[in-house]
N, CA and C of each residue as an Amber inpcrd file, in Angstrom:
protein
   660
 -35.0540000 -20.5650000   2.9570000 -34.7140000 -19.7140000   1.8020000
 -33.6010000 -20.4070000   1.0150000 -33.9290000 -20.9410000  -0.1630000
 -32.9830000 -21.7220000  -0.9260000 -32.1840000 -20.9020000  -1.9170000
 -31.3480000 -21.5800000  -2.7060000 -30.4840000 -20.8840000  -3.6750000
 -31.2710000 -20.0970000  -4.7220000 -32.4570000 -20.6080000  -5.1290000
 -33.2320000 -19.8940000  -6.1380000 -33.6680000 -18.5270000  -5.6210000
 -34.0610000 -18.4670000  -4.3530000 -34.4820000 -17.1910000  -3.7680000
 -33.3020000 -16.2310000  -3.6970000 -32.1500000 -16.7450000  -3.2750000
 -30.9640000 -15.8950000  -3.2150000 -30.5800000 -15.3860000  -4.6020000
 -30.7420000 -16.2340000  -5.6230000 -30.4270000 -15.7960000  -6.9900000
 -31.3460000 -14.6590000  -7.4080000 -32.6240000 -14.8010000  -7.1430000
 -33.5970000 -13.7620000  -7.5150000 -33.2980000 -12.4630000  -6.7690000
 -33.0000000 -12.5770000  -5.4680000 -32.6640000 -11.3850000  -4.6980000
 -31.3790000 -10.7380000  -5.1990000 -30.5020000 -11.5450000  -5.7590000
 -29.2340000 -11.0180000  -6.2440000 -29.3460000 -10.1670000  -7.4890000
 -30.4170000 -10.3430000  -8.2560000 -30.5630000  -9.5740000  -9.5020000
 -30.6950000  -8.0730000  -9.2450000 -31.6430000  -7.6250000  -8.3900000
 -31.6920000  -6.1790000  -8.1180000 -30.4560000  -5.6840000  -7.3950000
 -29.8350000  -6.5350000  -6.5700000 -28.6120000  -6.1230000  -5.8930000
 -27.4710000  -5.9260000  -6.8920000 -27.4470000  -6.7430000  -7.9450000
 -26.4430000  -6.5750000  -8.9940000 -26.6330000  -5.2330000  -9.6940000
 -27.8960000  -4.8620000  -9.9170000 -28.1750000  -3.5540000 -10.5290000
 -27.6790000  -2.4280000  -9.6210000 -27.9280000  -2.5450000  -8.3150000
 -27.4610000  -1.5310000  -7.3790000 -25.9350000  -1.4630000  -7.3590000
 -25.2870000  -2.6220000  -7.4310000 -23.8210000  -2.6460000  -7.4830000
 -23.3110000  -1.9500000  -8.7380000 -24.0080000  -2.1620000  -9.8540000
 -23.6200000  -1.5030000 -11.0940000 -23.6920000   0.0160000 -10.9490000
 -24.7660000   0.4980000 -10.3280000 -24.8970000   1.9460000 -10.1170000
 -23.8170000   2.4570000  -9.1730000 -23.4800000   1.6630000  -8.1800000
 -22.4390000   2.0650000  -7.2430000 -21.0840000   2.1360000  -7.9310000
 -20.7960000   1.1710000  -8.7840000 -19.5290000   1.1970000  -9.5330000
 -19.4640000   2.4370000 -10.4130000 -20.5660000   2.7440000 -11.0810000
 -20.6030000   3.9500000 -11.9150000 -20.2970000   5.1960000 -11.0960000
 -20.9030000   5.2770000  -9.9170000 -20.6960000   6.4530000  -9.0740000
 -19.2610000   6.5370000  -8.5780000 -18.6760000   5.3910000  -8.2560000
 -17.3250000   5.3790000  -7.6950000 -16.2480000   5.5960000  -8.7490000
 -16.5600000   5.3170000  -9.9920000 -15.5480000   5.4470000 -11.0430000
 -15.7160000   6.7070000 -11.8840000 -16.9550000   7.1480000 -12.1110000
 -17.1970000   8.2680000 -13.0210000 -16.4080000   8.0650000 -14.3060000
 -16.4680000   6.8350000 -14.8260000 -15.5620000   6.4210000 -15.9000000
 -15.7350000   7.2420000 -17.1600000 -16.9920000   7.4290000 -17.5830000
 -17.2140000   8.1490000 -18.8450000 -16.6990000   9.5790000 -18.7700000
 -16.8930000  10.2180000 -17.5960000 -16.4220000  11.5890000 -17.4330000
 -14.9060000  11.6510000 -17.4890000 -14.2330000  10.6830000 -16.8670000
 -12.7820000  10.6830000 -16.8700000 -12.2320000  10.4310000 -18.2710000
 -12.9560000   9.6460000 -19.0710000 -12.4880000   9.4000000 -20.4360000
 -12.4170000  10.6950000 -21.2260000 -13.3190000  11.6270000 -20.9390000
 -13.2930000  12.9130000 -21.6290000 -12.1670000  13.7760000 -21.0870000
 -12.0440000  13.8150000 -19.7380000 -11.0460000  14.6770000 -19.1260000
  -9.6290000  14.1790000 -19.3890000  -9.4500000  12.8580000 -19.4500000
  -8.1120000  12.3090000 -19.6200000  -7.9600000  11.5790000 -20.9330000
  -8.4800000  12.1740000 -21.9980000  -8.5140000  11.4870000 -23.2890000
  -7.1210000  11.1880000 -23.8210000  -6.1230000  11.9710000 -23.3840000
  -4.7710000  11.7620000 -23.8980000  -4.0060000  10.6900000 -23.1250000
  -4.5690000  10.2220000 -22.0130000  -3.9100000   9.1970000 -21.2350000
  -4.2570000   7.8190000 -21.7850000  -3.2520000   6.9470000 -21.8730000
  -3.4900000   5.6190000 -22.4000000  -4.2900000   4.7820000 -21.4180000
  -5.3410000   4.1540000 -21.9050000  -6.1610000   3.2820000 -21.0940000
  -5.8830000   1.8400000 -21.4600000  -6.0540000   0.9570000 -20.4830000
  -5.9580000  -0.4600000 -20.7820000  -7.1510000  -0.8740000 -21.6350000
  -7.0050000  -1.9510000 -22.4160000  -8.0590000  -2.3010000 -23.3840000
  -9.4460000  -2.4220000 -22.7660000  -9.5480000  -2.9920000 -21.5710000
 -10.8670000  -3.1860000 -20.9640000 -11.3860000  -1.9290000 -20.2660000
 -10.6090000  -0.8530000 -20.2700000 -11.0530000   0.4030000 -19.6740000
 -11.6730000   1.3450000 -20.6980000 -11.7050000   0.9060000 -21.9500000
 -12.2000000   1.7570000 -23.0370000 -13.5730000   1.2770000 -23.4670000
 -14.5560000   2.1800000 -23.5870000 -15.8720000   1.7720000 -24.0960000
 -15.7360000   1.1560000 -25.4770000 -16.5690000   0.1540000 -25.8340000
 -17.6780000  -0.3760000 -25.0220000 -17.2630000  -1.4620000 -24.0360000
 -15.9670000  -1.8330000 -24.0190000 -15.5450000  -2.9250000 -23.1410000
 -15.6970000  -2.5690000 -21.6780000 -15.5550000  -1.2910000 -21.3270000
 -15.6970000  -0.8860000 -19.9260000 -17.0850000  -1.2380000 -19.4030000
 -18.0990000  -0.9720000 -20.2020000 -19.4690000  -1.2990000 -19.7940000
 -19.6570000  -2.8020000 -19.6850000 -19.1110000  -3.5450000 -20.6210000
 -19.2300000  -5.0040000 -20.5890000 -18.5320000  -5.5870000 -19.3670000
 -17.3670000  -5.0730000 -19.0600000 -16.6350000  -5.5550000 -17.8900000
 -17.4340000  -5.2600000 -16.6220000 -17.9610000  -4.0420000 -16.5320000
 -18.7190000  -3.6660000 -15.3320000 -19.9110000  -4.5860000 -15.1220000
 -20.6890000  -4.7940000 -16.1620000 -21.8550000  -5.6670000 -16.0440000
 -21.4450000  -7.1190000 -15.8450000 -20.3850000  -7.5370000 -16.5090000
 -19.9210000  -8.9070000 -16.3610000 -19.5320000  -9.2230000 -14.9290000
 -18.9300000  -8.2530000 -14.2460000 -18.5230000  -8.4590000 -12.8510000
 -19.7370000  -8.4660000 -11.9280000 -20.5960000  -7.4620000 -12.0180000
 -21.7010000  -7.3570000 -11.0550000 -22.7330000  -8.4650000 -11.2510000
 -22.8650000  -8.9790000 -12.4650000 -23.8410000 -10.0490000 -12.6980000
 -23.3720000 -11.3980000 -12.1570000 -22.1420000 -11.4520000 -11.6560000
 -21.7100000 -12.6410000 -10.9370000 -22.3840000 -12.7450000  -9.5730000
 -22.8880000 -11.6090000  -9.0630000 -23.4410000 -11.5950000  -7.7160000
 -24.6110000 -12.5640000  -7.5290000 -25.6190000 -12.5780000  -8.4100000
 -26.7050000 -13.5460000  -8.2030000 -26.2310000 -14.9940000  -8.1950000
 -25.2540000 -15.3030000  -9.0270000 -24.7180000 -16.6680000  -9.0740000
 -24.0420000 -17.0100000  -7.7520000 -23.1880000 -16.1170000  -7.2670000
 -22.4940000 -16.3670000  -6.0130000 -23.4790000 -16.4290000  -4.8400000
 -24.5150000 -15.5890000  -4.9020000 -25.5190000 -15.6100000  -3.8330000
 -26.2860000 -16.9320000  -3.8320000 -26.5660000 -17.4590000  -5.0080000
 -27.2550000 -18.7510000  -5.0830000 -26.3880000 -19.8510000  -4.4690000
 -25.0850000 -19.8060000  -4.7380000 -24.1730000 -20.7960000  -4.1520000
 -24.1510000 -20.6410000  -2.6310000 -24.0850000 -19.3880000  -2.1620000
 -24.0900000 -19.1520000  -0.7130000 -25.3740000 -19.6850000  -0.0840000
 -26.5040000 -19.4600000  -0.7700000 -27.7760000 -19.9320000  -0.2520000
 -27.8740000 -21.4400000  -0.1740000 -27.1070000 -22.1360000  -1.0040000
 -27.1270000 -23.5970000  -1.0060000 -26.1750000 -24.2120000   0.0140000
 -25.2250000 -23.4000000   0.5280000 -24.1690000 -23.9700000   1.3820000
 -24.2180000 -23.4980000   2.8330000 -24.9380000 -22.3960000   3.0900000
 -24.9470000 -21.8400000   4.4280000 -26.3810000 -21.6290000   4.9130000
 -26.5040000 -21.3630000   6.2080000 -27.7860000 -20.9520000   6.7510000
 -28.1630000 -19.5800000   6.2160000 -29.4130000 -19.1980000   6.4510000
 -29.9260000 -17.9530000   5.8640000 -29.1060000 -16.7470000   6.3150000
 -28.8910000 -16.6060000   7.6120000 -28.1650000 -15.4430000   8.1240000
 -26.7230000 -15.4300000   7.6210000 -26.0730000 -16.5750000   7.6610000
 -24.6910000 -16.6540000   7.1810000 -24.6050000 -16.3570000   5.6970000
 -25.5210000 -16.9270000   4.9240000 -25.5170000 -16.6960000   3.4750000
 -25.7770000 -15.2280000   3.1570000 -26.6520000 -14.5820000   3.9240000
 -26.9470000 -13.1670000   3.6830000 -25.7200000 -12.3020000   3.9540000
 -25.0150000 -12.5840000   5.0470000 -23.8220000 -11.8060000   5.3680000
 -22.7100000 -12.0420000   4.3530000 -22.5110000 -13.2910000   3.9640000
 -21.5040000 -13.5850000   2.9460000 -21.8680000 -12.9000000   1.6290000
 -23.1390000 -12.9240000   1.2580000 -23.5830000 -12.2720000   0.0240000
 -23.3050000 -10.7740000   0.0620000 -23.5140000 -10.1560000   1.2250000
 -23.2590000  -8.7230000   1.3640000 -21.7890000  -8.4050000   1.1180000
 -20.9110000  -9.2030000   1.7300000 -19.4780000  -8.9560000   1.5610000
 -19.0230000  -9.3210000   0.1490000 -19.6050000 -10.3700000  -0.4200000
 -19.2830000 -10.7280000  -1.8100000 -19.6370000  -9.5750000  -2.7440000
 -20.7850000  -8.9480000  -2.4980000 -21.1480000  -7.7840000  -3.3080000
 -20.0970000  -6.6950000  -3.2230000 -19.5940000  -6.4480000  -2.0200000
 -18.5410000  -5.4490000  -1.8570000 -17.2630000  -5.8340000  -2.5770000
 -16.9020000  -7.1060000  -2.5190000 -15.6970000  -7.5690000  -3.2130000
 -15.8310000  -7.4340000  -4.7280000 -17.0310000  -7.6690000  -5.2390000
 -17.2460000  -7.5170000  -6.6840000 -17.1900000  -6.0430000  -7.0900000
 -17.6990000  -5.1710000  -6.2490000 -17.5910000  -3.7350000  -6.5440000
 -16.1210000  -3.3230000  -6.5770000 -15.3340000  -3.8050000  -5.6150000
 -13.8950000  -3.5070000  -5.6140000 -13.2110000  -4.0590000  -6.8630000
 -13.6480000  -5.2380000  -7.3040000 -13.1000000  -5.8250000  -8.5300000
 -13.3470000  -4.9160000  -9.7200000 -14.5780000  -4.4450000  -9.8540000
 -14.9270000  -3.6080000 -11.0010000 -14.2300000  -2.2500000 -10.9500000
 -14.2080000  -1.6170000  -9.7710000 -13.5930000  -0.2900000  -9.6860000
 -12.0890000  -0.3530000  -9.9170000 -11.4530000  -1.4270000  -9.4600000
 -10.0160000  -1.5420000  -9.6920000  -9.7160000  -1.8190000 -11.1580000
 -10.5280000  -2.6470000 -11.7930000 -10.3400000  -2.9120000 -13.2180000
 -10.4780000  -1.6360000 -14.0440000 -11.4310000  -0.8040000 -13.6740000
 -11.7300000   0.3680000 -14.4920000 -10.9380000   1.6090000 -14.1070000
 -10.5910000   1.7340000 -12.8040000  -9.9560000   2.9710000 -12.3730000
  -8.8180000   2.7800000 -11.3820000  -8.3200000   1.5560000 -11.2140000
  -7.2730000   1.2870000 -10.2190000  -7.6920000   1.7870000  -8.8370000
  -8.9210000   1.5690000  -8.4800000  -9.4440000   2.1000000  -7.2180000
 -10.0980000   0.9870000  -6.4180000  -9.6500000   0.8380000  -5.1630000
 -10.3140000  -0.0540000  -4.2100000 -10.9070000   0.8660000  -3.1460000
 -12.1640000   1.2140000  -3.2560000 -12.7290000   2.3230000  -2.4700000
 -12.8680000   2.0100000  -0.9820000 -12.4580000   2.9780000  -0.1620000
 -12.5900000   2.8480000   1.2850000 -14.0480000   2.7020000   1.7080000
 -14.9360000   3.3200000   0.9670000 -16.3550000   3.2660000   1.3170000
 -16.8950000   1.8430000   1.2290000 -16.1720000   0.9680000   0.5580000
 -16.5440000  -0.4480000   0.4830000 -15.7410000  -1.2760000   1.4840000
 -14.4230000  -1.0880000   1.5060000 -13.5840000  -1.9660000   2.3270000
 -13.8020000  -1.7560000   3.8250000 -13.8850000  -0.5120000   4.2680000
 -14.0210000  -0.2670000   5.7060000 -15.3120000  -0.8560000   6.2850000
 -16.4830000  -0.5490000   5.6970000 -17.7050000  -1.1610000   6.2410000
 -17.7030000  -2.6810000   6.1420000 -17.1130000  -3.2180000   5.0800000
 -17.0790000  -4.6740000   4.9190000 -16.2280000  -5.3290000   6.0010000
 -15.1180000  -4.6900000   6.3620000 -14.2860000  -5.2060000   7.4490000
 -15.0750000  -5.2170000   8.7580000 -15.7920000  -4.1310000   9.0090000
 -16.5980000  -4.0430000  10.2350000 -17.6690000  -5.1280000  10.2540000
 -18.3560000  -5.3240000   9.1170000 -19.3960000  -6.3540000   9.0330000
 -18.8110000  -7.7390000   9.2970000 -17.6650000  -8.0270000   8.6830000
 -17.0380000  -9.3480000   8.8490000 -16.6490000  -9.5910000  10.3050000
 -16.0710000  -8.5800000  10.9550000 -15.6410000  -8.7560000  12.3410000
 -16.8360000  -8.8460000  13.2900000 -17.8640000  -8.0440000  13.0570000
 -19.0630000  -8.1290000  13.8940000 -19.7370000  -9.4830000  13.7280000
 -19.7470000  -9.9790000  12.5050000 -20.3190000 -11.3110000  12.2730000
 -19.5320000 -12.3710000  13.0200000 -18.2060000 -12.2060000  13.0640000
 -17.3710000 -13.1670000  13.7880000 -17.6050000 -13.0910000  15.2940000
 -18.1220000 -11.9510000  15.7610000 -18.4340000 -11.8050000  17.1850000
 -19.7760000 -12.4570000  17.5220000 -20.7740000 -12.2250000  16.6860000
 -22.1460000 -12.5710000  17.0580000 -22.6850000 -13.8530000  16.4270000
 -22.1260000 -14.2840000  15.3070000 -22.6650000 -15.4800000  14.6670000
 -22.2190000 -16.7290000  15.4210000 -23.0990000 -17.7410000  15.5150000
 -22.7220000 -18.9750000  16.2150000 -21.6000000 -19.7260000  15.4870000
 -20.7610000 -20.3840000  16.2580000 -19.6630000 -21.2060000  15.7330000
 -18.6250000 -20.3980000  14.9610000 -18.6160000 -19.0830000  15.1510000
 -17.6290000 -18.2610000  14.4510000 -16.2990000 -18.2850000  15.1990000
 -15.2640000 -17.8040000  14.5230000 -13.9110000 -17.8210000  15.0830000
 -13.3470000 -16.4080000  15.0410000 -13.6510000 -15.6370000  16.0950000
 -13.2370000 -14.2310000  16.1390000 -11.7190000 -14.0980000  16.1780000
 -11.0670000 -14.9240000  16.9730000  -9.6050000 -14.8210000  17.0930000
  -8.9420000 -15.0510000  15.7410000  -9.4010000 -16.0610000  15.0200000
  -8.8560000 -16.3290000  13.6890000  -9.0870000 -15.1540000  12.7550000
 -10.2810000 -14.5580000  12.8150000 -10.5960000 -13.4300000  11.9340000
  -9.7000000 -12.2320000  12.2280000  -9.5230000 -11.9220000  13.5020000
  -8.7070000 -10.7620000  13.8810000  -7.2430000 -10.9870000  13.5200000
  -6.7180000 -12.1580000  13.8740000  -5.3090000 -12.4430000  13.5910000
  -5.0310000 -12.4670000  12.0880000  -5.9440000 -13.0760000  11.3350000
  -5.7530000 -13.1270000   9.8840000  -5.8210000 -11.7400000   9.2700000
  -6.7360000 -10.9000000   9.7610000  -6.8430000  -9.5330000   9.2430000
  -5.5600000  -8.7560000   9.5070000  -5.0310000  -8.8730000  10.7280000
  -3.7990000  -8.1610000  11.0700000  -2.6090000  -8.6860000  10.2830000
  -2.5050000  -9.9990000  10.1790000  -1.3610000 -10.5970000   9.4790000
  -1.3900000 -10.2650000   7.9970000  -2.5630000 -10.4000000   7.3690000
  -2.6700000 -10.1120000   5.9400000  -2.3990000  -8.6400000   5.6720000
  -2.9530000  -7.7670000   6.5050000  -2.7160000  -6.3380000   6.3230000
  -1.2580000  -5.9830000   6.4770000  -0.5780000  -6.5610000   7.4820000
   0.8430000  -6.2720000   7.6930000   1.6900000  -6.7510000   6.5200000
   1.4320000  -7.9770000   6.0630000   2.2150000  -8.5220000   4.9470000
   2.0610000  -7.6770000   3.6910000   0.8310000  -7.2720000   3.3900000
   0.6200000  -6.4800000   2.1850000   1.1280000  -5.0560000   2.3470000
   1.1340000  -4.5340000   3.5590000   1.7220000  -3.2150000   3.7820000
   3.2160000  -3.2600000   3.5100000   3.8700000  -4.3120000   3.9750000
   5.3050000  -4.4700000   3.7000000   5.5430000  -4.5750000   2.2010000
   4.7160000  -5.3650000   1.5120000   4.8640000  -5.4980000   0.0610000
   4.6490000  -4.1720000  -0.6430000   3.6710000  -3.3910000  -0.1680000
   3.4060000  -2.0880000  -0.7840000   4.6020000  -1.1610000  -0.6300000
   5.2550000  -1.2310000   0.5310000   6.4320000  -0.3900000   0.7530000
   7.6160000  -0.8720000  -0.0650000   7.7970000  -2.1840000  -0.1390000
   8.9360000  -2.7500000  -0.8730000   8.7990000  -2.4960000  -2.3680000
   7.5850000  -2.6540000  -2.9040000   7.3800000  -2.4890000  -4.3390000
   7.2060000  -1.0340000  -4.7420000   7.1850000  -0.1200000  -3.7540000
   7.0860000   1.3170000  -4.0230000   5.9180000   1.6640000  -4.9520000
   4.7660000   1.1960000  -4.5740000   3.5680000   1.5080000  -5.3590000
   3.1110000   0.3920000  -6.2630000   3.9100000  -0.6910000  -6.3520000
   3.4590000  -1.8230000  -7.1590000   2.1510000  -2.3740000  -6.6240000
   2.0440000  -2.3700000  -5.3000000   0.7750000  -2.6350000  -4.6280000
   0.3610000  -1.3620000  -3.9140000  -0.9080000  -1.0150000  -3.9920000
  -1.3830000   0.2010000  -3.3650000  -1.9780000  -0.0650000  -1.9910000
  -2.2790000   1.0110000  -1.2680000  -2.8950000   0.8700000   0.0430000
  -4.2910000   0.2670000  -0.0700000  -4.9270000   0.4470000  -1.2140000
  -6.2200000  -0.1930000  -1.4260000  -6.0990000  -1.7050000  -1.3630000
  -5.0100000  -2.2460000  -1.9050000  -4.7730000  -3.6870000  -1.8450000
  -4.5110000  -4.1330000  -0.4090000  -3.8590000  -3.2750000   0.3660000
  -3.5940000  -3.5870000   1.7740000  -4.9150000  -3.7020000   2.5370000
  -5.8110000  -2.7390000   2.3250000  -7.1070000  -2.7760000   3.0140000
  -7.9390000  -3.9590000   2.5430000  -7.8110000  -4.3050000   1.2780000
  -8.5260000  -5.4740000   0.7740000  -8.0050000  -6.7410000   1.4430000
  -6.6940000  -6.8180000   1.6670000  -6.1180000  -7.9740000   2.3490000
  -6.6470000  -8.0750000   3.7790000  -6.7900000  -6.9330000   4.4540000
  -7.3700000  -6.9290000   5.7980000  -8.7980000  -7.4760000   5.7600000
  -9.5690000  -7.0430000   4.7750000 -10.9380000  -7.5370000   4.6220000
 -10.9650000  -9.0490000   4.3960000 -10.0810000  -9.5370000   3.5370000
 -10.0320000 -10.9710000   3.2550000  -9.6890000 -11.7570000   4.5210000
  -8.7530000 -11.2500000   5.3130000  -8.4270000 -11.9030000   6.5640000
  -9.5960000 -11.9170000   7.5320000 -10.2880000 -10.7760000   7.6620000
 -11.4380000 -10.6880000   8.5610000 -12.5700000 -11.5990000   8.1080000
 -12.7330000 -11.7420000   6.8100000 -13.7910000 -12.5850000   6.2690000
 -13.4850000 -14.0610000   6.4340000 -12.2610000 -14.4630000   6.1330000
 -11.9520000 -15.8850000   5.9980000 -11.2220000 -16.4930000   7.1860000
 -10.6180000 -15.6740000   8.0270000  -9.8180000 -16.2510000   9.0950000
  -8.6390000 -17.0130000   8.5180000  -8.3810000 -18.1970000   9.0200000
  -7.2280000 -18.9800000   8.5490000  -7.3550000 -19.3510000   7.0740000
  -8.5740000 -19.4280000   6.5660000  -8.7610000 -19.7360000   5.1370000
  -8.2340000 -18.6300000   4.2330000  -7.9050000 -17.4760000   4.8210000
  -7.3490000 -16.3800000   4.0200000  -6.0170000 -16.7740000   3.3930000
  -5.2990000 -17.6870000   4.0260000  -4.0110000 -18.1340000   3.4680000
  -4.2230000 -18.7130000   2.0760000  -5.2260000 -19.5680000   1.9380000
  -5.5040000 -20.1750000   0.6290000  -5.9450000 -19.1280000  -0.3700000
  -6.7910000 -18.1980000   0.0670000  -7.2940000 -17.1720000  -0.8520000
  -6.1650000 -16.2900000  -1.3660000  -5.2970000 -15.8470000  -0.4640000
  -4.2030000 -14.9680000  -0.8740000  -3.2110000 -15.7300000  -1.7490000
  -2.9530000 -16.9930000  -1.4010000  -2.0380000 -17.8010000  -2.2090000
  -2.5440000 -17.9170000  -3.6380000  -3.8020000 -18.3300000  -3.8130000
  -4.3290000 -18.5060000  -5.1640000  -4.5200000 -17.1770000  -5.8730000
  -4.8420000 -16.1310000  -5.1210000  -4.9620000 -14.8110000  -5.7420000
  -3.6340000 -14.3290000  -6.2960000  -2.5580000 -14.5350000  -5.5230000
  -1.2200000 -14.1300000  -5.9760000  -0.7830000 -14.9560000  -7.1810000
  -1.0390000 -16.2650000  -7.1390000  -0.6550000 -17.1320000  -8.2540000
  -1.4060000 -16.7330000  -9.5240000  -2.7210000 -16.5880000  -9.4140000
  -3.5180000 -16.2210000 -10.5870000  -3.1150000 -14.8540000 -11.1180000
  -2.9130000 -13.9030000 -10.2040000  -2.4970000 -12.5720000 -10.6270000
  -1.1620000 -12.5870000 -11.3350000  -0.2020000 -13.3530000 -10.7960000
   1.1150000 -13.4240000 -11.4210000   1.0580000 -13.9940000 -12.8240000
   0.2680000 -15.0540000 -12.9970000   0.1690000 -15.6840000 -14.3170000
  -0.4730000 -14.7400000 -15.3260000  -1.5970000 -14.1440000 -14.9450000
  -2.3150000 -13.2580000 -15.8780000  -1.4770000 -12.0370000 -16.2190000
  -0.8620000 -11.4440000 -15.2170000  -0.0600000 -10.2390000 -15.4730000
   1.1390000 -10.5760000 -16.3620000   1.7610000 -11.7260000 -16.1370000
   2.8740000 -12.1470000 -16.9970000   2.4140000 -12.2850000 -18.4480000
   1.2510000 -12.9050000 -18.6560000   0.7240000 -13.0820000 -20.0150000
   0.4260000 -11.7210000 -20.6540000  -0.1590000 -10.8010000 -19.8790000
  -0.4710000  -9.4680000 -20.4120000   0.7910000  -8.7280000 -20.8290000
   1.8460000  -8.8300000 -20.0230000   3.1120000  -8.1910000 -20.3670000
   3.7780000  -8.8890000 -21.5590000   3.7590000 -10.2170000 -21.5510000
   4.4350000 -10.9870000 -22.5990000   3.7890000 -10.7700000 -23.9600000
   2.4840000 -10.6000000 -23.9960000   1.7670000 -10.4150000 -25.2570000
   1.6980000  -8.9560000 -25.6850000   2.1650000  -8.0610000 -24.8540000
   2.1550000  -6.6540000 -25.2090000   0.8230000  -5.9700000 -25.0210000
  -0.1450000  -6.6620000 -24.4220000  -1.4370000  -6.0300000 -24.1520000
  -1.2550000  -4.8810000 -23.1680000  -0.3480000  -5.0720000 -22.2300000
  -0.0290000  -4.0470000 -21.2460000   1.4710000  -3.7990000 -21.2880000
   1.8580000  -2.5350000 -21.2870000   3.2720000  -2.1960000 -21.2830000
   3.9160000  -2.5530000 -19.9590000   5.2230000  -2.8040000 -19.9880000
   5.9200000  -3.2750000 -18.7870000   5.9150000  -2.2520000 -17.6640000
   5.7800000  -0.9820000 -17.9780000   5.7680000   0.0460000 -16.9400000
   4.3470000   0.4840000 -16.5750000   3.3660000  -0.1660000 -17.1710000
   1.9790000   0.1800000 -16.8650000   1.4600000  -0.6460000 -15.6930000
   0.6780000  -0.0300000 -14.8210000   0.1000000  -0.7900000 -13.7020000
  -1.0200000  -1.6970000 -14.1830000  -1.1980000  -2.7940000 -13.4670000
  -2.2830000  -3.7350000 -13.7450000  -3.1030000  -3.8940000 -12.4740000
  -4.4130000  -3.8010000 -12.5520000  -5.2470000  -3.9790000 -11.3610000
  -4.9890000  -5.3320000 -10.7110000  -4.7700000  -5.3230000  -9.3940000
  -4.4440000  -6.5530000  -8.6810000  -5.5870000  -7.0320000  -7.7900000
  -6.4460000  -6.1050000  -7.3830000  -7.5400000  -6.4540000  -6.4800000
  -8.4680000  -7.5370000  -7.0310000  -8.7650000  -7.5600000  -8.3450000
  -9.6770000  -8.5940000  -8.8380000  -9.2280000 -10.0150000  -8.5220000
  -7.9220000 -10.2710000  -8.5940000  -7.4290000 -11.6210000  -8.3330000
  -7.6320000 -12.0010000  -6.8630000  -7.3110000 -11.0680000  -5.9760000
  -7.4980000 -11.3290000  -4.5490000  -8.9750000 -11.4750000  -4.2020000
  -9.8030000 -10.5840000  -4.7460000 -11.2220000 -10.5860000  -4.4180000
 -11.9080000 -11.8600000  -4.9010000 -11.6540000 -12.2500000  -6.1500000
 -12.3020000 -13.4470000  -6.6870000 -11.7960000 -14.7180000  -6.0100000
 -10.5190000 -14.7310000  -5.6380000 -10.0000000 -15.8770000  -4.8960000
 -10.6530000 -15.9570000  -3.5210000 -10.8470000 -14.8020000  -2.8780000
 -11.4950000 -14.7810000  -1.5640000 -12.9370000 -15.2650000  -1.6520000
 -13.6440000 -14.8420000  -2.6860000 -15.0270000 -15.2850000  -2.8640000
 -15.0740000 -16.7960000  -3.0540000 -14.1880000 -17.3100000  -3.8850000
 -14.1610000 -18.7520000  -4.1530000 -13.8920000 -19.5450000  -2.8850000
 -12.9120000 -19.1030000  -2.1000000 -12.5740000 -19.8180000  -0.8720000
 -13.7230000 -19.7210000   0.1340000 -14.3490000 -18.5520000   0.2380000
 -15.4690000 -18.3970000   1.1700000 -16.5980000 -19.3580000   0.8380000
 -16.9020000 -19.5200000  -0.4450000 -18.0060000 -20.3780000  -0.8500000
 -17.6520000 -21.8600000  -0.7830000 -16.3740000 -22.1820000  -0.9880000
 -15.9580000 -23.5900000  -1.0040000 -15.5160000 -24.1010000   0.3650000
 -14.8480000 -23.2320000   1.1370000 -14.2640000 -23.6760000   2.4090000
 -14.8970000 -23.0290000   3.6330000 -15.6900000 -21.9850000   3.4290000
 -16.3290000 -21.3190000   4.5450000 -15.5970000 -20.0660000   4.9710000
 -16.2610000 -19.2920000   5.8330000 -15.7020000 -18.0480000   6.3510000
 -15.4880000 -18.1620000   7.8550000 -14.8580000 -17.1360000   8.4330000
 -14.6050000 -17.1690000   9.8630000 -15.9110000 -17.2130000  10.6580000
 -16.9690000 -16.5910000  10.1310000 -18.2600000 -16.5890000  10.8100000
 -19.2410000 -17.5810000  10.1910000 -18.7970000 -18.3420000   9.1890000
 -19.6710000 -19.3070000   8.5150000 -18.8740000 -20.5520000   8.1750000
 -18.5010000 -21.3400000   9.1940000 -17.7060000 -22.5550000   8.9280000
 -18.5390000 -23.6160000   8.2240000 -17.8600000 -24.4170000   7.4100000
 -18.5240000 -25.5240000   6.7220000 -18.1080000 -26.8630000   7.3560000
């Protein structure tokens, strides 16, 4: 099963992810209920729809890359978790939400894969998940809401998925997030007291590292 097959399979999965994001955000309904609340530019229609589709349509591309770099079973599992990370990216961009219904099952899938897949590194996955979760929990407490518990659970997922490679993913995610957020504040696109979604930077960095360097259950 080559990259072309994974790309084709990714198209209907991207549609399903889009429907899942809609269900998890209820964005249009909230726009009516909270019309007086200021939204970030990409949270306002028609940009909200474009952002949602732009994120989920990355899935077939990432699945094709996974299909070219890993065995079938490994590529399928990575594609499943990548889909979850993209859903978290979209929901956080639109509603500051990293849904438990995505992160918890994804953590379980990553750890089970590290148990049963050949050449996997369960110890690395468990230790990285615990370390990343602890570090982000401390940051969430120190920043008093600057980072949410959703980001903490996402960090646990990244650790479980990548093992020791999570260090690179979190490093680049933090760097990219810091640069983009600084630019948004400096240009006035986002007010200094307004929150900015942080999960997209971590999630996309994790996807990149998984595809380029491998995962705890899919070494390269």
